[in-house]
Residue, then its C-alpha position, 0 to 999 in steps of 0.5 A: m903077588t898082587v892080582r887085579d881084575t883086568n876086565t874094567a868096563p870101557s871108559m867110552r859108551f856106545s849107542r847101538a848104532d855106534g856098535l853096528r858101525k864098529v862091527l862093520r868097520f872090523w869086518r872090513l879090516y879083519g874079515l868075518g871070522r875075526t870080527w865074530f871073535k871080537v863080538a863074542a868076546r864082548k858077549r862073553g860065552i853067549l856066542p860060541v867060537t869053537w864047537r867041540a872040546r879037544p880031548d888032547a887040549d894042552i893049553a892053560i891060560v891065566g887071564c881071560g880078558q878081551y885080549a885073551f879072548a879076541t886075539i890069543g883065543y882067535f889065533i889059537a882056535r883058528s890054527h889048533g881048534a879048541r886047545f885050551r884045557w884050563c882057564y883062570d881069571t880073578d874075575d870069575s865071570a870073565a873066566e866062565g865066559f872064556r870057558r863057555g866060548f872055547r869049550v874049556a874043560h876046566k876053570a881054575d879057582v886059584p891060578d896054580t891049580w893046573l900045575g898038577d895036570r901033566q896034560v898041560r904043556h903050554v901056558y899063556v900069561v895074559s893077566n894084569h902086568a904086575s903078575h906076569t913074572d910070578y905066573a911065568c916063573a911058576a910055569l917055567a919051573s914046572g917044565r912048561s913052555v910059556y908065552i908071557e904077554k907084554p910087559v914081561s916084568v914091571t920091576h928090575d927084581q922081577l926081570a932078574r927073577l924071570e931071567v933066572a927062571r928062563q935060564a934054568a928052564e932052557s938049560d937043555g937048549t930048548q926055548r921055553l919062554f916067548a914074549g908078546y912083543n909082536r911089532p918086529f914080526s909085522g909085514a911092514v917090518r919084514d919088508f923093511r928088513a928085506a930092503v935095508t941092510p944097515g952097516a956096522r957103523d950106520g946110525l938108525s932113525l925110527s919115528c913112531f906116531v902112537s895112538g893110545h886109547m883113553i882110560d879112566p883115572d881109576h883104570w888098573y893101568r893107573d896103579p903105579d905097581e902095574g908099570t905105567r903105560i910106558c911098560g904097557n904101551a910104549g914098551h912095544w915101540i921100545d922093543l921094536f927099536v932095540h930089535l932094529l938095532s940088533w940087525r947090526g949090533a946095538g950101541d953100548i950107551h943109551r941116553i933116555t929122555l922122557l918129557s911129560a906134557d901133563p904131570a897129572n897124567a905123565d904116562d899119557d902125554f909124553s915125549l920119549s927119546i932114546a939115543s945110542d953112542r953110534g948115532d942111533e936115536n929113537g924118540g917122539a911122543k905118546v899122547g892120550h887121556g886129555s889129548g884124545g889118545i894121540g901119541l908119538l914115539r920117535a927113534v933116530 
């Protein structure tokens, strides 16, 4: 298993004025509470986000980057308080900042240290993409419920191993594996579901205009072993298309076409189209890096 530092410095630098404008924009979008978490995530432990550790804390988190702190950490803390018991990251400073910010009782030196702590009931896997499957399989084998951030796997072999682990862990009928594909649960999709009931033979068309942030050439996303931005970013929208198809039964045959505008950055500037034998099509383009981070994924 290869584990990498996922806390790479951002590719764009901002002035103090830019930072203040960004904070104000977040405040308008998310409100004071979530904005505080976003700022605290950048400050890494200087600003507290929870005030007291819970003696019954039962969550271990693997990966302590910006998303783990500002998003997962925010929603866990808002709903359950200081529920993190263990944290681990290959970047010790990220793990230490997470520990201080969330009043975590234990910071692991190696990723499986928490396996021997029977008080841990839930595991969140938010590490680099290529390591997701291995961490999730180990947690499932130990009897814990597991939230695994997208992508769940980056190779067919990983996906097959994860499915075996899931079936074994859920053999008693209890769901224990949860994945971080959240687009189907957005308010817009729920409203759409309430308004539309596709027939068994109806075709479905979906178009997604995806704006992707620019990343440096040496960013860890660029490593082919990490599954590319197709898995890391476009996977959200592919998952949404499959979810919509499941409302009336997905087609049996899918034709997938991927066209890249820039071979040097094939997973940034691309057009992706998916079609089924029932007349469904999901297609479009996702553009980033050299084109300013704009993209589209269209499904028909």
